[in-house]
N, C-alpha and C positions, 0 to 999 in steps of 0.2 A: 425346426433344425434337426431334431432327432430323426426324422424321416430321412433327410439329406444324409446324414451321417450313415444310417443304414444301408442307403442305396450305394454310395460310394466308397465305403470303408475298405472294401476288398479291390476296388479298381486299380490296376497297376499304374495308371496315369495320374491318379489323384494323390498329390503329396503335399499340396498346400491349400489351406482354406482361409477365406476372410468371412469375418462374420457381418461386416457392415461395409459401406462403401461411402467415403467423404461425409461421415456423419459428425465428426469433430468432438469437441468437449460436451456437446449436448447430448449424447448417447449416455444412458445410465449405466454407471461403472458396476454396480452390483449386477445387473442383467449381463452385461458383457462378461464379466468373471464366471458366472454360472454356465453361460454358452460355451466359454473357452473350456472349463472342466469337463462339461459334457462332451465336447469334441474329443479331448484326450481320452476319456473313459470308453467312449463307444468306437472311436477310430484312433486306436493307438499307433504311435510311430509317425503320424504326421505333423506339420508345422502349421500353426494358427496365428493369425493376426486379427486384432479387433477391429481394425479400421483400415481398409485399402484406401489410401489418401496420401497424406504428406507426412514425412518422417517425424515431424514434431507432434502429431495428434495421437500416436499410438501409445497405450497405456497398458495393456494386457496382450502380449504377443511373443511369439518364438522367433520371428523375423521382422525386418523392417521393409516398409512398402513406401514408395512414393510415386508421384505423377507428375515428373518433371518436365512437361512439354517447354521446349525452349528454342533458342536460336544458335546457330553453329558458334557465333563469336561469344556467346555467354555460356556454352555447353561446358566447357572443361571447368570453369569456376563453379557451375552447378554441381558437377560431380564432387569437386573437392569439398562443397559445402556438405554434402551427404556424408562424405568421408570423415570430416571432421566431427559431424553429429554422432556417428558411430563410435568414434574413438572416445568421445566425452560421456556417452551414455551406456557402454557396453558391448562387446563384440557379439554380433548376431548376423546370420545371413542377411542380404540386401536383395529385393526384387523390386524392379520398377514394374508395378502393375498396369499402368497406363504411361505410355511415352513414345516419343519418336514417330511423329505424324506428319503429314503434309497433304494439302489439297491440291486437286487438280482440276482443270476446266473441263466440265462434262462434255463428251462428243454428242452433241446435240443433234446433229444430222442423223447419226446412226440410231439414236434414241427415237427421233421422229419416224424413221423408216420402220421401226419396229412397232410403235403404238400409234402412229398417225396423229389425229388431232386430239387424242385421248390424254389425260393427265393422271395417270395412276398414282397411288399415294406413295410409291415407293422412287418415284422419279424427283429430280430437282425440285425443292419447294419453290424456288424462284425461277422457273424455266422461262415464263413469258419475260420476266424482267432481265434475264440473261440475254434473250434475243434482242430486246429492245436495247440493252447496254451496247451490244455487238453493232446493231445499226447505228447507234448515236456514235461510237468510236470510228465507224466507217465513214460517216459524213465528216467526222473532224480530221481525220488523216488522208482521206480521199481513196481509200480502198479498204476492203474486208481485212480485218485481223485474223488471217487464216491459221497462224501458228500458235494460237493460244493453247490449244490441247497439247500439242507437241512440246511447246517450251514448258509447260507445268510439268509434264512428265520428266523431262530432264532435271529441271530445278528440284522437283520433289524427291527424285531418286538420289541425287547427289546430296540432298539435306539428310535424308534418312541413312545412307550409308556413311557418311562422315559421323554422324552421331553414334551409330552402332560401333564404328570403328574405334573412336574415342573412348566410348564405354568400355570396350574390350581392352583399351591400352590403359586406362586411368584406373578402373575398378575390375581387375581381371577376374575376381572370384564372386562376382555378382551376376544376377540375371536380370533380364528384360523382357518386356512384352512389347511388340511394335503395334501400335493402334492404326487402323482397326482392319477388320476383315474385309467389309464391303461398303461402298458409298452408302450414306443414308441422305434423306431428303435435305437436311440442313447442313451437312458437311461431307464434301466429296473427298474424304481422307481415307478411302478404302484401298487395300491391296488388290481388290476387284472392283471394276467400275459397275455402273447401274445396270449393265447387261450382263454381269457376272462373267466378264472377260478380265484375265490377269492384266494388269497395266505394264508389268514388268516380267520378263521371261525367267524361267528358272535358272538359265545361265547367268543372268545379270545378278541374281540374288544368291548365287553360289559363294560368294565371299563370307557368307555367315556361316561357314562350315565349322566343324569342331575345331580345326587347325585353320588359321587365317594370318596372312601376312599384312603388316599395319605400317602406316607412314606417320612419321612424326617430324614436323618442319618447326623452325622457330615462329612462335604465335600462330601455329597451324596455318601460316600463309600459303596462297596458292598462285601468287604472281610475283615475278622476278624481273629486275632490270637487266638490260644486256650487259654482258661482261661481268656480272658480279658472279660469285660462286654459288652454286645451288647446294645448300647444306641440309642434310635431313637423315633420319635414321630409318631402318627397316627393322621392324620387330616381329617375332612370331609368338602368336597366341595358341598354345597346344593344349586342347582339352579333350583329346581322343583317349581311346582305351589302352592303347599301347604305346609305349616310348616311341618317340621320332627318331628313326635310325638311317644313318648314311644319308643325311640331308645334303642338298647341292641347291644353292640359291643362286639364281641369275637375276640380276637388276639391270634393266636398260632404259635410258631416256631417249626417246625417238621423236623426230619431227612430224609433222602432219602426214607426210608420205610413208611413214614408218621406217625411214632410214636412221639408224642408231647413231646418236651423238657421243653417248657414253655407255659403258658396260661395266659390270662387276660382277665376279663369281666368288662364292663364299661356300666352304663346306664345313658341315658339323656332324660328329659321329653320332650324337645323341641328345634329345631333349626330352625330359620326363613329361608324364601327362600332368596337367593343373599347373603349368608354368608359362610365364611370359618371359621371354629372352631377347635380347638385342643381338641380331645377325650381321647387321652391316651399317657402318657410317658412311655416309655419302657426301663428297666435297669435290664438285665438279665445276670448272669454269663453263660459264654459258656463252653462247655465241652472240654476235652483235646482230640486231634486228632493225629494221626500219619502220616497221609497224607491229601491231600487236599480233603475236604469232602463238597458235596453240601447240604444245608439246605433250608427250604422254609418258608418264613414268610407269613402268610394268615390272612387277615381281613375280617370278616363277620358281617355286620350289618343288623340286623333285626329291621323293624320299622312298623307302622300301616298299611301302605300301600304296603309292600312288603319287599325284602331282596336284598342286594347288597353285592358282594365279590370283593376282589382284592388280587393279590398275587405276591410276588418278591422273585426270586432265589438270594440266598445268598452263600457265601463260607467261610468255616473255613480252615484255614491252620495252621501247626505246629508252635508252638512258635520258631523262629530262634535262633541259637546259635550265638556266636560272630563271625563277619567277620574277625577280626584281628587273624592270626595265624602264628606261627613261618615260616612255610614253604610257606607262601603266601607273595610276595612282591607287594608293591604299586608302580606305576610309578609316576614320578613327575608331569605328566599331569593331575593327579588327584586332584591337590592342589585347583582347583576351582570347581570341580564336587561336586554335593550335597551329594554324599555318602562318600566323603573324610573323614569326621569325625569319621566314623565308622571303617575307615582302618587306622587312623592316627598312632596306635601303631605297625603297621607292618613294616617291614624293607623297606627301600627305595631301589628300584632296581637301581643296577649300573652294569656295564658288569663284573666287577671283583669279584662279590659277589658270595658265594657258590651257587650253581644252585638252585633256588627255584622251587617248583611244579608248581606254577603259578604266572603269574604277571598280575595284574589287572591294566588297564590303560584306558584312555580315547582318547589318540592321539598317533601315532607312531613317533618314530625319528630314526636316523640311528643306534643307538646302541641297541635299542629294536628290530629293524627289523634284524639285524645281529644275535641277540641272538635267535629270533624266527625261522630264516631259519636254524640255526644250531641245532634245535631239541626242542626249548623251547615252552611252552604252554602260551597263551595270552587271557585273556578275555577282550574284549574291550568294553567299555560303551562309545559310541561316543558322543561327545558334540557339533559336528558340526563346530569346530574351525579348524584352520591350521594343516593339516596332520591328521585330523580325517577323518571317513567316513562322507560323507556329509549327512546332515539332512535338511528335510523340513516339514513344518506343512502341514497336509492333512485333507481334509473333509472326515471322516470316512463313510458318506453316498455313498461316490463313491466306492462301492464294498465291500468286506467281507475277513475275514481271510481264509486262506489255512492253515490247521494243519497237520503237517507231523510227525507221531511217529518217535521217534529216541531212541537209546540206553540209551542216558543220559537224558531223559525226561519220562522214562516209568511210573514214580509214578505221573504224571501230566494228569488228564482225559481230553479228547477232548473238554468237555463243559466248563472247567475251562477257557481255552483260548477264546472260543466264547463269553462267558458271561462277561469275565473281561476286555477283550483287549480295548473296548471303554469306560470302566470305569475306575477303579484303575490303570490300566496299560498304560493308553492313553498317548501319546506324539508325538513327530516328528517321521518321518519314514525315512529309507533310500531310497532315490528316485531311480527308475529304476534299480534294481539290475541286472546289467549285466557283463559279460556273466552268465546267470542263471546256466548254467552247471558246473560252476565253485565251486558251493557252495552246501552244505549240508542244505537244508532248514528245519527249525523247525516251523517258524511261518511267513507267508507271507501275503501280501495282493494283491488282484487283484483289476483292475480297468479298467472299459469298460464305463465310463460315458462320454458323448458327444465325443465318439471315435468310430472308426471302427476296432479297435484292442485292444489287452489286454496289460496293462502296469503292472508290477509286482514290488512290492515295498518290502523291506526287514525290517523285525523286529527281528527275531532271526534266526541266521544262522552260519555256520561254514565252514572252509575251510583249506587245508593243504598249507602251505607256506614252501618250502624247506623240511626239515625235522621235521618242528615244525606244531603245530596246533593253529589256530587263530579262536576264537569264537567271535561273535558279538551279543550285545544285545541292540536295540535301545528302549526297553520298559522302562516305568518309574519305576525305583527301589527305589525312595525316595518320600517324600512328607507326609504330616500328614494322619495317619490312613491307609497308603498304605501297609496292611498286605500281600497281594499277591506278589508285587514288592519286599518287602524287604525279603520275604521268599524264592523266586526263586533266588536272588542273593546269599543267604547263601547256597541253595542247589547246586548251580552251583559251588560255591567256594569249596564246599566239594567233589563234583563229577567229576568235569573236569580234576583234577589232574591224576586221574586213568581211565578217559574214554578213549575209542578207538578213534583213530585219525579219522577225518572226511574222508569220502570216495573220495571225489573230492578235486580237488586242483587247485590254481590259475595257469594259463599257465605261463611258464617261463618268456615268453615276456612281459606278463602283470606285473608280479613281478619286472623285471629288469627296466620296466618304473616307478614302484613304488619307487624303490630304487633311481633312477635318481632324481625324485621329492623331495624325502626327504632329499637329498644332496643340492637340488638347493635353491636358494632365489629369491623372487619376490617382485617388490615393486611397488606400484600403482603410476601414475603420475597424479592422480586426484588434489593432493595438489600443483604440481608444475605449475608456472605461464605459461600460454598459450597466445600467440598473436594471432590476428585474422584480416584477411583482404580479404573482397569479391573481387573476381576476376572481373577486368574490361571487359566488353564485347569486348572491343577493342584489348585485350591481351589474347585471350582464348588460352589455351595450351602453354602459354609462360613458356619456361623452366626456365627464370630468376627468377620465383617465388621461386625456391627451394633455391636461394642464395641472399636473400636480404642484403643491407649492414646494418651496425649495427645501424646507426642513424635512417634510416627509420623503422626498426624493433622496437626500443624503442618507437617511436611514435605511434604505432599501438595499439587499444585498447585490453585489456585483455578479455578473455573469458574462460568459465569453460567447461571442457569436462564431460562426463557423463549425458548430457542433450542436447536437440536440440537448434539450433541457433535462431529459432523462438521466444522462451520464453527468449531470452537474448537480445533483441532490434533489431532483424533483421525478422520482421513478414513476410515480402513480398519477403524475398530472395529467388530465386530458381536459379539453375545453380551451379557455382563453387565458392569455397572459401578455404583460405589457413589457416592452423593452424600451429604455430610454438612453439617450445619448446626447451629451452636449457638444454640439457640432461647432468647429472653429474653421472658418473660412480663411485660406492663406491671403496675406495681402497682395501678393502679386496676382491673384484672380479677381481683383476689384474690376467691377464693370463688365465682367463676363458672365455668360448664362452658367448656371450651377445646376447640376443634376445629381440626384441619388439613384444608385442602381442596385437592385438586389437580384441575386444569382440562384437563389434557391431557399424557399421558406416551406416549413412543413406545419399546417397544410395550406392556409391562406392567411392574408395579413391586410391591415389597413393602416396607411401612413399618415401621421400628422406631423406638421412643422409649425413650430410656435403656436400650437393648438388649433391650427387650421387643417382640415382634410386636404391631402396633397396627392393622394392616389392608392391603389390598392393592387393586390395580386391574388388570383384565385377567386373562387366564388363560393362562398359557404352555402348558399341556397341550392345550388346545383351540385354540390359536393366536387367542385373542380378545384384541383390542388395547384400549389405552385412549386411543387417540387423541382422541376426541370425548366422553370420559367425564368428567363432573363428580362427583366423589366426596368427601365429607366424613367424616372419621374422629375419632371422640371420644377424646381423648388424656388427658382429665383423670385417670383411674386411674393413668396411667405416670408422671404428674408427682410424685405423692406429697406435694403441697403445696408443692413447690419452685417457684421463678419461673425456673429455668433447666433446659435439657433438651437432650440431644443427639439430633437427628433424623437417622436413617441411612435412606437409600432406595436399595434395590437395584433398578435398572433392567434389564430383558432386553429386547434388541433382536435379532429374528430375520430381519429384512431391511430394507433401505433406511436410512433415516436413524434416529437413536436418541437418547433423552434426555428430559429434563423440559423440554419445548418450549413449555409454556404456563405461565402464573403459578400460584404456591402461595401460599396465604392461610393466616394463623391469625387466628382470630376467637372471639368469644363466642356464636356461633350456627352451626349447620351450613348453610353457604353453598349447598350443593347442594340443600337442602330449602326455600330461600326461593323465593317466588313468582317467575318471570323477568319479571313486569311492571315492576318497579322495579329500579333498578340499585342494587346493594349494594356496590361496591367503588369507590375513587377510581381 
């Protein structure tokens, strides 16, 4: 460190120093304090932070640092969280040491032209996997996905531009670093690609000048309905050296051909350096459109020393009609879905009703599944709950959309999806959509971030089920000002009843497993009392541990499952220990098969039910752990018709943490064998 300080202490560009990166509370505070003092003694006048990481981790510092990689729809709240922390812990400068990143699809053809069949270390880690995924997608959609690189460049640029502008607007006296300079093997998130070519021109990035025009709309929306007013503010962030003098702002909203729809001019005599000022309030009526229509808002500021411009793509969509129609039925699962109020006058689905043209649901159940496979049409808006498609939050910086034209989205331009998915339409995604060949994709996301292969997430897709058609949209169709999402929902409610069925179908074996899952019940054992006993070194592999007497069992301490035993009073325990639970089978399950499912044990386990061996996970002799192993054990034979049983689990931990650290379930179907497309537990 002393050598570093001697080298850079007089360099004019070095004003900030970080002692560590993302070390957290594990770094020795005394050492950090000595390094901090050494920095100030050797290179006075600079600002030092002990840990370039997250704002709550810093302990010895002159400024705050944070690495808030995030999504557009959560970005403003993230910045306000940082602002709140600073207010509570004392005013100091804020610098985002890592932030504002986005991956792009590599230009594989240009790479191949450069290096041939070689695979240098600096090229994509999953190059061959990327090629295989492209071929797989080509077979699925019937043509090569040629626009992957182009679409990802548009998508990534808009994401980065938005986050920079909102940062300048919400935290105007702070600094940021845009990550990273160049694509690296497991993250194509550079400003330069693998061939050292700039991904975006200097002109495109000129909006980041000392002086910049900023847009603020309600909820940072980017889509608007026909005829509604376009409302927004234009602000100017000025951090140049000289005051901004004799400024003249021209704001114009133009159609795709550049023909102005509205114009506004504003003059301002002076804006001082280091200030953020509101220059114009926009309140313009929007024209009527019959299909999604792109428009462009441009702000041009001329002042004594030059001119700056900025522009934003926006979308107009037709004003939607009512969602509720006599031929559309709503499923009971919509009761807690945000779109439910708009469908509340539609008839409620039940199996005996006259056949509706479409059922809108958020979850499946046995009746809806039977109706679907008999020829029904279902639009599923998954909520991620029990018997819904699984959902997970996703960092949209990890990849970009794949847009697939389909017969029922002909009226939706490709750029509509690219420019709005991480804005108005943003929400959770369906993780790892597999088997991909079972679906007609409309909108997917690819992800290669920190991977050597491609993972595909589902946003909008369809499939045949039996004689019926199932369409799924994980996009956000609700929320204040979400014109695009609301219009899409109305479009599909209108078009899907007469749309051709999807070309691909769920395999019969997969659908059969879904039906088994829908008819099953699962109950978590996390709330059941568990007793715990470390195994004595003198009684290793003692089978009597599976059949303790009742009085001894009652005296042993309770322990929680779903977490390691080290955090529950056994910090130094390595080796074996026993977990015990008195299992009660619900009367409604009488006569059905019963299964116990373990979803993660550290490191291996043996299962006993009523003293009899009933299964195991991991392998002690081969040091094969059960950390990420989901395994179901059929325990019906060991119950012998009784509704109560003693479950004993011998867990062996050979290093690190130990215990039943993930949930355990009892149910009427083998949870490990149910397809992971749907969620099977509460």
